[in-house]
Jmol script that loads the backbone (N, CA, C; Angstrom):
load data "model"
ATOM      1  N   MET A   1     -11.586 -11.490 -29.264  1.00  0.00           N
ATOM      2  CA  MET A   1     -11.179 -11.633 -27.889  1.00  0.00           C
ATOM      3  C   MET A   1     -11.330 -10.284 -27.198  1.00  0.00           C
ATOM      4  N   TYR A   2     -11.793 -10.349 -25.959  1.00  0.00           N
ATOM      5  CA  TYR A   2     -11.998  -9.145 -25.169  1.00  0.00           C
ATOM      6  C   TYR A   2     -11.306  -9.270 -23.810  1.00  0.00           C
ATOM      7  N   TYR A   3     -10.818  -8.152 -23.318  1.00  0.00           N
ATOM      8  CA  TYR A   3     -10.303  -8.059 -21.959  1.00  0.00           C
ATOM      9  C   TYR A   3     -10.885  -6.810 -21.322  1.00  0.00           C
ATOM     10  N   ALA A   4     -11.252  -6.926 -20.054  1.00  0.00           N
ATOM     11  CA  ALA A   4     -11.775  -5.789 -19.294  1.00  0.00           C
ATOM     12  C   ALA A   4     -10.688  -5.292 -18.342  1.00  0.00           C
ATOM     13  N   LEU A   5     -10.513  -4.001 -18.321  1.00  0.00           N
ATOM     14  CA  LEU A   5      -9.639  -3.339 -17.358  1.00  0.00           C
ATOM     15  C   LEU A   5     -10.559  -2.605 -16.393  1.00  0.00           C
ATOM     16  N   ILE A   6     -10.408  -2.903 -15.112  1.00  0.00           N
ATOM     17  CA  ILE A   6     -11.252  -2.290 -14.090  1.00  0.00           C
ATOM     18  C   ILE A   6     -10.368  -1.487 -13.148  1.00  0.00           C
ATOM     19  N   TYR A   7     -10.703  -0.212 -13.027  1.00  0.00           N
ATOM     20  CA  TYR A   7     -10.005   0.681 -12.108  1.00  0.00           C
ATOM     21  C   TYR A   7     -10.882   0.898 -10.883  1.00  0.00           C
ATOM     22  N   ASP A   8     -10.306   0.761  -9.703  1.00  0.00           N
ATOM     23  CA  ASP A   8     -10.945   1.119  -8.445  1.00  0.00           C
ATOM     24  C   ASP A   8     -10.335   2.462  -8.046  1.00  0.00           C
ATOM     25  N   ASN A   9     -11.094   3.513  -8.210  1.00  0.00           N
ATOM     26  CA  ASN A   9     -10.578   4.866  -8.050  1.00  0.00           C
ATOM     27  C   ASN A   9     -10.351   5.248  -6.587  1.00  0.00           C
ATOM     28  N   HIS A  10      -9.263   5.944  -6.344  1.00  0.00           N
ATOM     29  CA  HIS A  10      -8.901   6.455  -5.021  1.00  0.00           C
ATOM     30  C   HIS A  10      -9.857   7.593  -4.657  1.00  0.00           C
ATOM     31  N   PRO A  11     -10.110   7.827  -3.359  1.00  0.00           N
ATOM     32  CA  PRO A  11     -10.992   8.939  -2.972  1.00  0.00           C
ATOM     33  C   PRO A  11     -10.568  10.301  -3.535  1.00  0.00           C
ATOM     34  N   SER A  12      -9.294  10.494  -3.811  1.00  0.00           N
ATOM     35  CA  SER A  12      -8.833  11.773  -4.365  1.00  0.00           C
ATOM     36  C   SER A  12      -8.984  11.856  -5.883  1.00  0.00           C
ATOM     37  N   TYR A  13      -9.470  10.790  -6.498  1.00  0.00           N
ATOM     38  CA  TYR A  13      -9.565  10.704  -7.959  1.00  0.00           C
ATOM     39  C   TYR A  13     -10.271  11.916  -8.573  1.00  0.00           C
ATOM     40  N   MET A  14     -11.451  12.234  -8.102  1.00  0.00           N
ATOM     41  CA  MET A  14     -12.226  13.317  -8.722  1.00  0.00           C
ATOM     42  C   MET A  14     -11.545  14.676  -8.575  1.00  0.00           C
ATOM     43  N   SER A  15     -10.907  14.918  -7.467  1.00  0.00           N
ATOM     44  CA  SER A  15     -10.275  16.228  -7.269  1.00  0.00           C
ATOM     45  C   SER A  15      -8.923  16.332  -7.970  1.00  0.00           C
ATOM     46  N   GLU A  16      -8.287  15.207  -8.260  1.00  0.00           N
ATOM     47  CA  GLU A  16      -6.943  15.214  -8.839  1.00  0.00           C
ATOM     48  C   GLU A  16      -6.887  14.891 -10.334  1.00  0.00           C
ATOM     49  N   ARG A  17      -7.912  14.267 -10.878  1.00  0.00           N
ATOM     50  CA  ARG A  17      -7.819  13.759 -12.253  1.00  0.00           C
ATOM     51  C   ARG A  17      -7.685  14.849 -13.315  1.00  0.00           C
ATOM     52  N   GLY A  18      -8.145  16.047 -13.034  1.00  0.00           N
ATOM     53  CA  GLY A  18      -8.106  17.121 -14.019  1.00  0.00           C
ATOM     54  C   GLY A  18      -6.711  17.397 -14.553  1.00  0.00           C
ATOM     55  N   LYS A  19      -5.711  17.257 -13.715  1.00  0.00           N
ATOM     56  CA  LYS A  19      -4.325  17.504 -14.123  1.00  0.00           C
ATOM     57  C   LYS A  19      -3.841  16.529 -15.186  1.00  0.00           C
ATOM     58  N   TYR A  20      -4.458  15.348 -15.219  1.00  0.00           N
ATOM     59  CA  TYR A  20      -3.972  14.261 -16.071  1.00  0.00           C
ATOM     60  C   TYR A  20      -5.005  13.807 -17.106  1.00  0.00           C
ATOM     61  N   ARG A  21      -6.180  14.408 -17.062  1.00  0.00           N
ATOM     62  CA  ARG A  21      -7.307  13.933 -17.888  1.00  0.00           C
ATOM     63  C   ARG A  21      -7.027  14.006 -19.388  1.00  0.00           C
ATOM     64  N   ASP A  22      -6.460  15.096 -19.872  1.00  0.00           N
ATOM     65  CA  ASP A  22      -6.211  15.213 -21.316  1.00  0.00           C
ATOM     66  C   ASP A  22      -5.263  14.119 -21.807  1.00  0.00           C
ATOM     67  N   GLU A  23      -4.211  13.875 -21.050  1.00  0.00           N
ATOM     68  CA  GLU A  23      -3.272  12.818 -21.442  1.00  0.00           C
ATOM     69  C   GLU A  23      -3.945  11.447 -21.383  1.00  0.00           C
ATOM     70  N   HIS A  24      -4.708  11.191 -20.332  1.00  0.00           N
ATOM     71  CA  HIS A  24      -5.444   9.936 -20.159  1.00  0.00           C
ATOM     72  C   HIS A  24      -6.396   9.709 -21.336  1.00  0.00           C
ATOM     73  N   LEU A  25      -7.197  10.730 -21.652  1.00  0.00           N
ATOM     74  CA  LEU A  25      -8.156  10.603 -22.757  1.00  0.00           C
ATOM     75  C   LEU A  25      -7.456  10.495 -24.108  1.00  0.00           C
ATOM     76  N   GLY A  26      -6.319  11.153 -24.255  1.00  0.00           N
ATOM     77  CA  GLY A  26      -5.552  11.033 -25.499  1.00  0.00           C
ATOM     78  C   GLY A  26      -5.067   9.613 -25.736  1.00  0.00           C
ATOM     79  N   LEU A  27      -4.594   8.959 -24.681  1.00  0.00           N
ATOM     80  CA  LEU A  27      -4.174   7.558 -24.797  1.00  0.00           C
ATOM     81  C   LEU A  27      -5.354   6.673 -25.181  1.00  0.00           C
ATOM     82  N   LEU A  28      -6.505   6.924 -24.555  1.00  0.00           N
ATOM     83  CA  LEU A  28      -7.702   6.149 -24.883  1.00  0.00           C
ATOM     84  C   LEU A  28      -8.146   6.390 -26.324  1.00  0.00           C
ATOM     85  N   GLN A  29      -8.114   7.639 -26.766  1.00  0.00           N
ATOM     86  CA  GLN A  29      -8.535   7.949 -28.134  1.00  0.00           C
ATOM     87  C   GLN A  29      -7.651   7.239 -29.151  1.00  0.00           C
ATOM     88  N   GLN A  30      -6.353   7.172 -28.874  1.00  0.00           N
ATOM     89  CA  GLN A  30      -5.450   6.468 -29.781  1.00  0.00           C
ATOM     90  C   GLN A  30      -5.821   4.989 -29.874  1.00  0.00           C
ATOM     91  N   LEU A  31      -6.206   4.393 -28.757  1.00  0.00           N
ATOM     92  CA  LEU A  31      -6.630   2.993 -28.756  1.00  0.00           C
ATOM     93  C   LEU A  31      -7.931   2.805 -29.535  1.00  0.00           C
ATOM     94  N   VAL A  32      -8.838   3.760 -29.432  1.00  0.00           N
ATOM     95  CA  VAL A  32     -10.071   3.713 -30.234  1.00  0.00           C
ATOM     96  C   VAL A  32      -9.715   3.825 -31.711  1.00  0.00           C
ATOM     97  N   ASP A  33      -8.858   4.784 -32.047  1.00  0.00           N
ATOM     98  CA  ASP A  33      -8.444   4.972 -33.442  1.00  0.00           C
ATOM     99  C   ASP A  33      -7.776   3.720 -34.002  1.00  0.00           C
ATOM    100  N   ASP A  34      -7.029   3.014 -33.155  1.00  0.00           N
ATOM    101  CA  ASP A  34      -6.347   1.777 -33.562  1.00  0.00           C
ATOM    102  C   ASP A  34      -7.255   0.561 -33.480  1.00  0.00           C
ATOM    103  N   GLN A  35      -8.525   0.778 -33.134  1.00  0.00           N
ATOM    104  CA  GLN A  35      -9.540  -0.272 -33.006  1.00  0.00           C
ATOM    105  C   GLN A  35      -9.153  -1.331 -31.970  1.00  0.00           C
ATOM    106  N   GLU A  36      -8.494  -0.904 -30.903  1.00  0.00           N
ATOM    107  CA  GLU A  36      -8.119  -1.808 -29.818  1.00  0.00           C
ATOM    108  C   GLU A  36      -8.968  -1.586 -28.565  1.00  0.00           C
ATOM    109  N   LEU A  37      -9.700  -0.477 -28.506  1.00  0.00           N
ATOM    110  CA  LEU A  37     -10.561  -0.181 -27.366  1.00  0.00           C
ATOM    111  C   LEU A  37     -11.995  -0.055 -27.864  1.00  0.00           C
ATOM    112  N   ALA A  38     -12.895  -0.850 -27.272  1.00  0.00           N
ATOM    113  CA  ALA A  38     -14.296  -0.825 -27.679  1.00  0.00           C
ATOM    114  C   ALA A  38     -15.099   0.196 -26.890  1.00  0.00           C
ATOM    115  N   LEU A  39     -14.889   0.231 -25.578  1.00  0.00           N
ATOM    116  CA  LEU A  39     -15.677   1.096 -24.695  1.00  0.00           C
ATOM    117  C   LEU A  39     -14.838   1.536 -23.508  1.00  0.00           C
ATOM    118  N   ALA A  40     -15.163   2.697 -22.975  1.00  0.00           N
ATOM    119  CA  ALA A  40     -14.527   3.176 -21.752  1.00  0.00           C
ATOM    120  C   ALA A  40     -15.534   4.049 -21.014  1.00  0.00           C
ATOM    121  N   GLY A  41     -15.578   3.899 -19.697  1.00  0.00           N
ATOM    122  CA  GLY A  41     -16.503   4.713 -18.933  1.00  0.00           C
ATOM    123  C   GLY A  41     -16.391   4.455 -17.449  1.00  0.00           C
ATOM    124  N   ALA A  42     -17.199   5.182 -16.679  1.00  0.00           N
ATOM    125  CA  ALA A  42     -17.157   5.100 -15.226  1.00  0.00           C
ATOM    126  C   ALA A  42     -18.507   4.664 -14.676  1.00  0.00           C
ATOM    127  N   PHE A  43     -18.459   3.967 -13.563  1.00  0.00           N
ATOM    128  CA  PHE A  43     -19.669   3.604 -12.825  1.00  0.00           C
ATOM    129  C   PHE A  43     -20.010   4.742 -11.868  1.00  0.00           C
ATOM    130  N   ASP A  44     -21.280   4.903 -11.565  1.00  0.00           N
ATOM    131  CA  ASP A  44     -21.679   5.882 -10.558  1.00  0.00           C
ATOM    132  C   ASP A  44     -21.259   5.417  -9.167  1.00  0.00           C
ATOM    133  N   GLU A  45     -21.598   4.207  -8.827  1.00  0.00           N
ATOM    134  CA  GLU A  45     -21.287   3.644  -7.509  1.00  0.00           C
ATOM    135  C   GLU A  45     -20.896   2.191  -7.676  1.00  0.00           C
ATOM    136  N   PRO A  46     -19.875   1.697  -7.062  1.00  0.00           N
ATOM    137  CA  PRO A  46     -18.840   2.493  -6.409  1.00  0.00           C
ATOM    138  C   PRO A  46     -18.013   3.222  -7.453  1.00  0.00           C
ATOM    139  N   ASP A  47     -17.106   4.027  -7.008  1.00  0.00           N
ATOM    140  CA  ASP A  47     -16.302   4.865  -7.897  1.00  0.00           C
ATOM    141  C   ASP A  47     -15.259   3.999  -8.601  1.00  0.00           C
ATOM    142  N   ARG A  48     -15.680   3.420  -9.724  1.00  0.00           N
ATOM    143  CA  ARG A  48     -14.794   2.573 -10.519  1.00  0.00           C
ATOM    144  C   ARG A  48     -14.965   2.921 -11.987  1.00  0.00           C
ATOM    145  N   SER A  49     -13.994   2.488 -12.794  1.00  0.00           N
ATOM    146  CA  SER A  49     -14.040   2.706 -14.234  1.00  0.00           C
ATOM    147  C   SER A  49     -13.834   1.375 -14.937  1.00  0.00           C
ATOM    148  N   LEU A  50     -14.392   1.266 -16.147  1.00  0.00           N
ATOM    149  CA  LEU A  50     -14.312   0.040 -16.924  1.00  0.00           C
ATOM    150  C   LEU A  50     -13.879   0.372 -18.344  1.00  0.00           C
ATOM    151  N   TYR A  51     -12.911  -0.395 -18.834  1.00  0.00           N
ATOM    152  CA  TYR A  51     -12.402  -0.238 -20.190  1.00  0.00           C
ATOM    153  C   TYR A  51     -12.467  -1.611 -20.847  1.00  0.00           C
ATOM    154  N   ILE A  52     -13.050  -1.682 -22.044  1.00  0.00           N
ATOM    155  CA  ILE A  52     -13.155  -2.951 -22.758  1.00  0.00           C
ATOM    156  C   ILE A  52     -12.227  -2.903 -23.966  1.00  0.00           C
ATOM    157  N   PHE A  53     -11.206  -3.745 -23.921  1.00  0.00           N
ATOM    158  CA  PHE A  53     -10.237  -3.868 -25.003  1.00  0.00           C
ATOM    159  C   PHE A  53     -10.636  -5.049 -25.880  1.00  0.00           C
ATOM    160  N   LYS A  54     -10.378  -4.917 -27.189  1.00  0.00           N
ATOM    161  CA  LYS A  54     -10.808  -5.969 -28.106  1.00  0.00           C
ATOM    162  C   LYS A  54      -9.708  -6.304 -29.103  1.00  0.00           C
ATOM    163  N   GLY A  55      -9.827  -7.491 -29.681  1.00  0.00           N
ATOM    164  CA  GLY A  55      -8.919  -7.902 -30.734  1.00  0.00           C
ATOM    165  C   GLY A  55      -7.827  -8.832 -30.246  1.00  0.00           C
ATOM    166  N   PRO A  56      -6.970  -9.245 -31.154  1.00  0.00           N
ATOM    167  CA  PRO A  56      -5.929 -10.216 -30.804  1.00  0.00           C
ATOM    168  C   PRO A  56      -4.897  -9.689 -29.811  1.00  0.00           C
ATOM    169  N   ARG A  57      -4.769  -8.364 -29.696  1.00  0.00           N
ATOM    170  CA  ARG A  57      -3.818  -7.756 -28.765  1.00  0.00           C
ATOM    171  C   ARG A  57      -4.511  -7.185 -27.532  1.00  0.00           C
ATOM    172  N   ALA A  58      -5.735  -7.611 -27.262  1.00  0.00           N
ATOM    173  CA  ALA A  58      -6.533  -6.988 -26.203  1.00  0.00           C
ATOM    174  C   ALA A  58      -5.824  -6.976 -24.861  1.00  0.00           C
ATOM    175  N   GLU A  59      -5.294  -8.103 -24.431  1.00  0.00           N
ATOM    176  CA  GLU A  59      -4.625  -8.133 -23.133  1.00  0.00           C
ATOM    177  C   GLU A  59      -3.361  -7.266 -23.144  1.00  0.00           C
ATOM    178  N   ALA A  60      -2.572  -7.383 -24.184  1.00  0.00           N
ATOM    179  CA  ALA A  60      -1.346  -6.585 -24.287  1.00  0.00           C
ATOM    180  C   ALA A  60      -1.681  -5.097 -24.338  1.00  0.00           C
ATOM    181  N   SER A  61      -2.717  -4.726 -25.074  1.00  0.00           N
ATOM    182  CA  SER A  61      -3.122  -3.320 -25.163  1.00  0.00           C
ATOM    183  C   SER A  61      -3.529  -2.775 -23.798  1.00  0.00           C
ATOM    184  N   ALA A  62      -4.269  -3.575 -23.047  1.00  0.00           N
ATOM    185  CA  ALA A  62      -4.694  -3.155 -21.712  1.00  0.00           C
ATOM    186  C   ALA A  62      -3.474  -2.957 -20.807  1.00  0.00           C
ATOM    187  N   ARG A  63      -2.537  -3.880 -20.859  1.00  0.00           N
ATOM    188  CA  ARG A  63      -1.333  -3.781 -20.017  1.00  0.00           C
ATOM    189  C   ARG A  63      -0.464  -2.578 -20.418  1.00  0.00           C
ATOM    190  N   GLU A  64      -0.352  -2.337 -21.711  1.00  0.00           N
ATOM    191  CA  GLU A  64       0.420  -1.185 -22.188  1.00  0.00           C
ATOM    192  C   GLU A  64      -0.248   0.127 -21.764  1.00  0.00           C
ATOM    193  N   PHE A  65      -1.578   0.154 -21.840  1.00  0.00           N
ATOM    194  CA  PHE A  65      -2.301   1.351 -21.409  1.00  0.00           C
ATOM    195  C   PHE A  65      -2.027   1.642 -19.935  1.00  0.00           C
ATOM    196  N   VAL A  66      -2.155   0.616 -19.082  1.00  0.00           N
ATOM    197  CA  VAL A  66      -1.903   0.792 -17.647  1.00  0.00           C
ATOM    198  C   VAL A  66      -0.480   1.300 -17.415  1.00  0.00           C
ATOM    199  N   ALA A  67       0.465   0.762 -18.163  1.00  0.00           N
ATOM    200  CA  ALA A  67       1.875   1.150 -17.982  1.00  0.00           C
ATOM    201  C   ALA A  67       2.127   2.614 -18.318  1.00  0.00           C
ATOM    202  N   HIS A  68       1.263   3.211 -19.152  1.00  0.00           N
ATOM    203  CA  HIS A  68       1.465   4.600 -19.584  1.00  0.00           C
ATOM    204  C   HIS A  68       0.409   5.576 -19.058  1.00  0.00           C
ATOM    205  N   ASP A  69      -0.612   5.068 -18.395  1.00  0.00           N
ATOM    206  CA  ASP A  69      -1.709   5.925 -17.947  1.00  0.00           C
ATOM    207  C   ASP A  69      -1.268   6.818 -16.788  1.00  0.00           C
ATOM    208  N   PRO A  70      -1.420   8.129 -16.930  1.00  0.00           N
ATOM    209  CA  PRO A  70      -1.023   9.028 -15.846  1.00  0.00           C
ATOM    210  C   PRO A  70      -1.864   8.851 -14.581  1.00  0.00           C
ATOM    211  N   TYR A  71      -3.066   8.308 -14.698  1.00  0.00           N
ATOM    212  CA  TYR A  71      -3.865   8.041 -13.503  1.00  0.00           C
ATOM    213  C   TYR A  71      -3.176   6.996 -12.636  1.00  0.00           C
ATOM    214  N   VAL A  72      -2.576   5.991 -13.268  1.00  0.00           N
ATOM    215  CA  VAL A  72      -1.850   4.949 -12.526  1.00  0.00           C
ATOM    216  C   VAL A  72      -0.558   5.542 -11.962  1.00  0.00           C
ATOM    217  N   ALA A  73       0.190   6.220 -12.819  1.00  0.00           N
ATOM    218  CA  ALA A  73       1.490   6.772 -12.411  1.00  0.00           C
ATOM    219  C   ALA A  73       1.362   7.749 -11.246  1.00  0.00           C
ATOM    220  N   ASN A  74       0.243   8.461 -11.197  1.00  0.00           N
ATOM    221  CA  ASN A  74       0.060   9.475 -10.155  1.00  0.00           C
ATOM    222  C   ASN A  74      -0.841   9.005  -9.012  1.00  0.00           C
ATOM    223  N   LYS A  75      -1.012   7.691  -8.946  1.00  0.00           N
ATOM    224  CA  LYS A  75      -1.672   7.039  -7.808  1.00  0.00           C
ATOM    225  C   LYS A  75      -3.103   7.527  -7.557  1.00  0.00           C
ATOM    226  N   LEU A  76      -3.878   7.643  -8.637  1.00  0.00           N
ATOM    227  CA  LEU A  76      -5.280   8.019  -8.497  1.00  0.00           C
ATOM    228  C   LEU A  76      -6.180   6.799  -8.340  1.00  0.00           C
ATOM    229  N   LEU A  77      -5.562   5.625  -8.204  1.00  0.00           N
ATOM    230  CA  LEU A  77      -6.319   4.375  -8.089  1.00  0.00           C
ATOM    231  C   LEU A  77      -5.955   3.652  -6.812  1.00  0.00           C
ATOM    232  N   ASN A  78      -6.935   2.944  -6.248  1.00  0.00           N
ATOM    233  CA  ASN A  78      -6.655   2.032  -5.148  1.00  0.00           C
ATOM    234  C   ASN A  78      -6.052   0.745  -5.693  1.00  0.00           C
ATOM    235  N   LYS A  79      -6.599   0.299  -6.822  1.00  0.00           N
ATOM    236  CA  LYS A  79      -6.111  -0.910  -7.472  1.00  0.00           C
ATOM    237  C   LYS A  79      -6.684  -0.971  -8.882  1.00  0.00           C
ATOM    238  N   TRP A  80      -6.146  -1.873  -9.674  1.00  0.00           N
ATOM    239  CA  TRP A  80      -6.652  -2.125 -11.011  1.00  0.00           C
ATOM    240  C   TRP A  80      -6.485  -3.612 -11.290  1.00  0.00           C
ATOM    241  N   GLU A  81      -7.305  -4.119 -12.221  1.00  0.00           N
ATOM    242  CA  GLU A  81      -7.166  -5.507 -12.639  1.00  0.00           C
ATOM    243  C   GLU A  81      -7.584  -5.660 -14.097  1.00  0.00           C
ATOM    244  N   ILE A  82      -6.948  -6.615 -14.743  1.00  0.00           N
ATOM    245  CA  ILE A  82      -7.259  -6.954 -16.134  1.00  0.00           C
ATOM    246  C   ILE A  82      -7.766  -8.384 -16.135  1.00  0.00           C
ATOM    247  N   VAL A  83      -8.952  -8.584 -16.711  1.00  0.00           N
ATOM    248  CA  VAL A  83      -9.552  -9.916 -16.756  1.00  0.00           C
ATOM    249  C   VAL A  83     -10.084 -10.208 -18.156  1.00  0.00           C
ATOM    250  N   LYS A  84      -9.974 -11.471 -18.554  1.00  0.00           N
ATOM    251  CA  LYS A  84     -10.537 -11.878 -19.843  1.00  0.00           C
ATOM    252  C   LYS A  84     -12.049 -11.832 -19.728  1.00  0.00           C
ATOM    253  N   TRP A  85     -12.678 -11.302 -20.752  1.00  0.00           N
ATOM    254  CA  TRP A  85     -14.134 -11.185 -20.773  1.00  0.00           C
ATOM    255  C   TRP A  85     -14.638 -12.057 -21.904  1.00  0.00           C
ATOM    256  N   ASN A  86     -15.389 -13.087 -21.566  1.00  0.00           N
ATOM    257  CA  ASN A  86     -15.903 -14.046 -22.540  1.00  0.00           C
ATOM    258  C   ASN A  86     -17.282 -13.605 -23.000  1.00  0.00           C
ATOM    259  N   VAL A  87     -17.356 -12.951 -24.124  1.00  0.00           N
ATOM    260  CA  VAL A  87     -18.614 -12.450 -24.680  1.00  0.00           C
ATOM    261  C   VAL A  87     -19.361 -13.625 -25.307  1.00  0.00           C
ATOM    262  N   VAL A  88     -20.639 -13.770 -24.983  1.00  0.00           N
ATOM    263  CA  VAL A  88     -21.435 -14.859 -25.531  1.00  0.00           C
ATOM    264  C   VAL A  88     -22.498 -14.390 -26.520  1.00  0.00           C
ATOM    265  N   LEU A  89     -22.775 -13.096 -26.535  1.00  0.00           N
ATOM    266  CA  LEU A  89     -23.782 -12.577 -27.446  1.00  0.00           C
ATOM    267  C   LEU A  89     -23.522 -11.101 -27.678  1.00  0.00           C
ATOM    268  N   GLY A  90     -23.660 -10.657 -28.908  1.00  0.00           N
ATOM    269  CA  GLY A  90     -23.489  -9.238 -29.196  1.00  0.00           C
ATOM    270  C   GLY A  90     -23.238  -8.995 -30.669  1.00  0.00           C
ATOM    271  N   ALA A  91     -23.301  -7.751 -31.054  1.00  0.00           N
ATOM    272  CA  ALA A  91     -23.154  -7.357 -32.443  1.00  0.00           C
ATOM    273  C   ALA A  91     -21.726  -7.437 -32.940  1.00  0.00           C
ATOM    274  N   ASP A  92     -20.740  -7.336 -32.039  1.00  0.00           N
ATOM    275  CA  ASP A  92     -19.337  -7.262 -32.435  1.00  0.00           C
ATOM    276  C   ASP A  92     -18.575  -8.496 -31.937  1.00  0.00           C
ATOM    277  N   MET A  93     -19.085  -9.661 -32.284  1.00  0.00           N
ATOM    278  CA  MET A  93     -18.539 -10.920 -31.763  1.00  0.00           C
ATOM    279  C   MET A  93     -17.202 -11.312 -32.372  1.00  0.00           C
ATOM    280  N   ASP A  94     -16.795 -10.704 -33.467  1.00  0.00           N
ATOM    281  CA  ASP A  94     -15.585 -11.125 -34.155  1.00  0.00           C
ATOM    282  C   ASP A  94     -14.314 -10.428 -33.656  1.00  0.00           C
ATOM    283  N   ALA A  95     -14.426  -9.613 -32.651  1.00  0.00           N
ATOM    284  CA  ALA A  95     -13.273  -8.857 -32.155  1.00  0.00           C
ATOM    285  C   ALA A  95     -12.225  -9.778 -31.545  1.00  0.00           C
TER     286      ALA A  95
END
end "model"
wireframe off; spacefill off
backbone 0.3
color backbone group
């Protein structure tokens, strides 16, 4: 099972994220280490980010991440959403 977390970044995101980046990346790394996060990255345009959570706790993991992410707490986002992602083809289909 997969869930996508999509962040719509605030215009101040790039100038403000440095203060919180290490903590943000540390939370993500822990999710990778726990095999709950498959991918994380940013789009060039528009200024958004995408996180792919996997496994039986995918939705819960995404919600817990949002609840603790300093980017959310410090209002570096316009909005965020978590959606189920139905994968139909790929190498890691058993997640």
